[in-house]
N, C-alpha and C positions, 0 to 999 in steps of 0.2 A: 389560568393554567391549573389543571387538576392536581390535587394533592394526593400522592400515592403512599403517603406515610402509613396509612391504615390498611393497605392492601394485604390480603391474606397470604399471598405467595411472594415472599421476598427472599426466597432461598438464593444462595450464591449461584451465579450462572457460569456457563462455559462459553468463551468467546474465541472466535477465529478471525484474525485480521489478515487480509491478503493484499499483496501488491509488490512494490519495489521502490527503489530510489528513496528520496527524502520524504515522500508522501507517507509511506507505510510507517517509517520511524516516527513521524509526527503523530499519527494516530496512536501508536503504541505508547508514546510518552504520556499521553493523556489517560489511556486506559489502565496503565500500570498503577495509577493512583487509587484504583478501585479494587486491586487484587487483595484478597483477604485469606486468612487461614480458615480451616473448616469450622473453628469455634466462634468466629466472628459473625455478627448479625448484619442487618442492613446498614448502608452508609448514611451519612448525613443527607437529609433531604428525602429520605425514604426510597433511595435507589438501591437496587440489589448490588451486592459485592460480586467480584469475579473470583470464582473458585479455581478456574483454569483459563489461562490466556495463552493462545498459540498464534504464531505468525507463520504464514506460508509465503516464501520469498522467491522471486524470480532469480535465476542464476545464469542468465544468457548474455551478460555484459561481456564484450570482447575488446574493450578499449581501456586505455590508461593502465594503472597498476594491476587491476583485476585481469585485464586482457593479457598482459605480459605473463602473469603467473599461470593463467589458464593455458597458454601456449607452451610455456617452458616446463611446467610441472604437471600438466594434464590434470588440473584440479578444477572443480566448478568455480565460477566467478565469485570471489568472496566479498566484494565491495558492499552489496546491499545487505548481506548477512551481517557484516561488520557494523553497519549503521543500526541494525535492529538490536544487536547485542548492546551497543552503547545506549540506545533508547530505553532498554529494559533493565539496565544495570542499576544497582542500588546507589552507587556513587557515580552518577552520570557526569557530573562536572569534571572530575579528574579523569575518568576513562575517556571522555570525549576528547580531551587534549592528548591523551596517550594514543588511543586507537586511531584518531584522525591525523596524527602527526605524519607529515610527508617528508621523507628525507630529501633535502634540497640538492644533494650532490653525493658522489661516491660511485665508484665503478660497480655497476649492477644494482646499486641501492637507490640512486637518484630517481625521484618520482614515485617511489613505492610508499604506501601507507604502512605504518607499523602493524595496524590491525590485520591487514591483508597478509602480511608475512607471518604473523602469529597463527592465523587460521591455516595457512599453508603448511607451516611447520607441524601443527597439531594433526593435520591430515596425514602427513608423512609418518608421524609417530603411531597413530591409531590405524592407519591403512584405510580409513573410510571418512569421507567428508562429513557425513551426518554425525558420526561419533565425535569428530573434531569440533563440530558446532556444539554438541551436547556437553562435552567436557569443558570447552571454553566458556560456555554459559554458566556451568557450575562453578568454575574458578572465579568468574566475575560476578557471581551472585545475581543473576538476572531473575526478574519476577515474571517469568513466562518461558514458553518453549519456542524454539525457532526451527522451522523445517524448510529445507529447499524444496521448491515445487516439483523438481524431478531429480532423479539420481543419474539420468542420462547426460552425456556430454552434448547438449543440444545447441543447435545454431539456428538463428532466425534468418528468414529471407522474406522479402516483401515484393508484392506485385504492385507496380506503380501505375499511375493514371495513363501513362503512354505505352503500357504493356511491357515495359522493361522490368528486369528482375534485379534487385539489389540484395546482396548477401552480407550478413553480419550486422549486429546492432549499431556499431559505430558508423558504418557506411549508410545504413538506413536513416539514422538521425541526421547525417550530414547531407543527405539528398535534398534537392530542391523540388522534387516531384511530390505529388500528393499520393499517400499510401491508400491503395484500394483494398488490399488484403494482405494479412500477415500469415506466414506459415512457419512450421518448425520442422527441422530435420534432426533426428528421425521423427516421422509423423506419429510413431507409437511410443514416444518418450514415456518412460516408466515413472509413476508417482511413488513417493515414499509411503509405505503402508501406515506409518504413524501419522502422516499428514491426512490421509484418508480417514483414519480412525477419529482424528480430532474433528474433522468436518462432520462425520456421522453423528458424533455425540454433542455437537455444538447447540447452544440455545440462540446464539447470535453470530452471523457471518457478515463481515464487512469486506467490500472490495473498493480500493481507492483510499485517498487520492493518489495520483502518480501519472507519469507519462502514459497516455492511452495505449500506444502500440508497443512501446518497449519496456513498460513496467507492468501494466495490467493484463493486456491480452496474452502475453506469454504464459502466464499461470493457467489461463483457460484453454490454451492449446494442448495442455496435458489432459488428454481425454478423460482419464479416470477422475481427475480433479473436477472437471466440469460436470460429469455425471454425478459425482458425489454431492456437489452443491445442489444440483437440481433435485436429488432424492432426499436431501436433508430436510428435517422438519423445522429447522432453525428459522428465525426471522432474518431475512437477507436484505442488506442495505448497501446501496452504492453511494459512496462519498465522492461527490463531483469535484473536479478541479475548480480553482478560482479563476484562472486565466487560460486562454488558449495558448498553445505552444507551437513554436515554429517547427515546420516539417512533420508535425504529428496531428495537430487538431485545429489549425487555423480555419476560422469560419464555422466550426462545429458548435452546435448548441448543446445544452445538457441532455436533451433527448437523443441527439445524434450520438453522444457518448454511449448511452444505454444500448442503442441499436447496434453500434459497432461491437460492443461486448457480447451481445446476444448472437450476432452473426458468427463470431469466431468461436464462441462456446458451443453453438448449435443447440442451445437450451435457453429458455426464458425463465428467470427465477427470482428477480428482485421484488421485494415487497415495498420498499421505500427507496427514495433517492434524496439524500441530504444535499441541498443546493443553497449556496450563499445568496443573501439578499442585501448585503451591505455594499453600497457603492464605493468605488475606489476614489481616493482624493485626486484632485486635478494633477498633482505632481506624479503620483503613481501611474495614473492613466496615461500621462504623456510619456513616461519612461517606457512603458510597455508598447505604446503606439509606435515608438521609434523602431521597434522590431516587428511591427505589423501585428502585434498581439493586443488582445483586449479581454475584458471580462466575459466569461461564458454566459450566454443568454439563458435565463431560467424560463424556458418555454413550457410553463406548467401544463397547459392543455395538451401539448404533444406528449409529455411524460405520462399523463393520465391515459392517453390512448394506448399506451404500451402495457397498461395494467399495473402501473407503478404509482404509488402515492408520493407526491412531492412533499418534502419537509423543508420549508424555507426558514433559514436561521441566519443569525449574525456570526458568520464564521471567518470573515476577513480581518486579519491583522496586518498592519504595515510595519515591517521591521527593516533595520539597517544591517546589511551584510558586509563584512570586511572586503569581500571580493567583488560583490555586485552592487553595493550601495542599497538603495531603497528597493525592497522586494515585497511581494504579496505572500503571506503565509496563513495557513489555517490556524484558527484559535483552537489549539489542541485540547484544552480543558472543556471548552464549550462543545466541541464535537463529541468527546467522550461522554459528557453529561447527557447530550441529546440521544446518543446511540443507546445508552442504558435506559433512558426514559422511554424509548420506543419499545423496550421489552414489556412495558406496562401499558402501552397505548391501546385505546379502545378501537382504533381504526375507523371511527365513524365519520370524521371530517375528510373531505376530498383534498383539502390543502391544509397542512398543519404548520402553524407559525411557532417556531421555537427560538430560543436565544435570549440573551440578556435584554431586559426591558421590553419583552414582547408581550 
């Protein structure tokens, strides 16, 4: 592995991470460790620090606590934004317990997350969801900016493989049909100007991991966002999921994910794709097989035909979740490390092997 500690340009960089769900918060958790003030120099290992970290989050969820608040209060879905605030907060352990707390009972309260109610209340006070996110982030001392992908009250609808149309994220996720195309109403959903500015000024833009059609694609259906990414001079990286997902990506390879994103964005823009090369344990593989899910195939040759350089790394961690038991999770610190290393990459090798002990 090349030593970048003597590189001439190790100025702090500007990073934009895009997605939704738990995937985006996983990436943010790792990247925030590299956020520096203007006076600080390179990080340990010769990697550049991050002068500005921004996340652009999908707000199209219409289920659970987020969906109820969206319908009753006419606010954008706060759930994924809540997860990002927790991931970027200084005291993540305490805030995670507070903001993820779900009221078990109570008329009108049962099933709601405290963080969702907090953001909804702040929206009512400020009169603007983006201002609510901004003030909430300041109160909770986050180490980055959080922007909703659109300020429009957008709804998703999917064209399925049998020609049927399924409306709403919850119904799309629950459908047993394969998604052929995802669309957004309104089709001209407005992007937040600050989000577009962050993309324009970025040195590194990441997309993923996250549910392909309900977390990643919705951001790219905001046409100004897709155009801004395509026009940006930043290094652009797709962080591929670890496992296929029921009703979203069963049978899809890593290159299929890139093709789907390109199709919906109407632009081709990735320089790299971070793809896991660590095999799942027999126990983990069996658990996912019970849901017809499996590890995503790293079809390196096909990724290269798309003009994208595969980055094969050891990104799989096996964790125990209170609700789900054994689950596959990205190694957040390794992903963040390799994303910043790509800022210094020479791009000479067609396949780059990164990760611990590589």
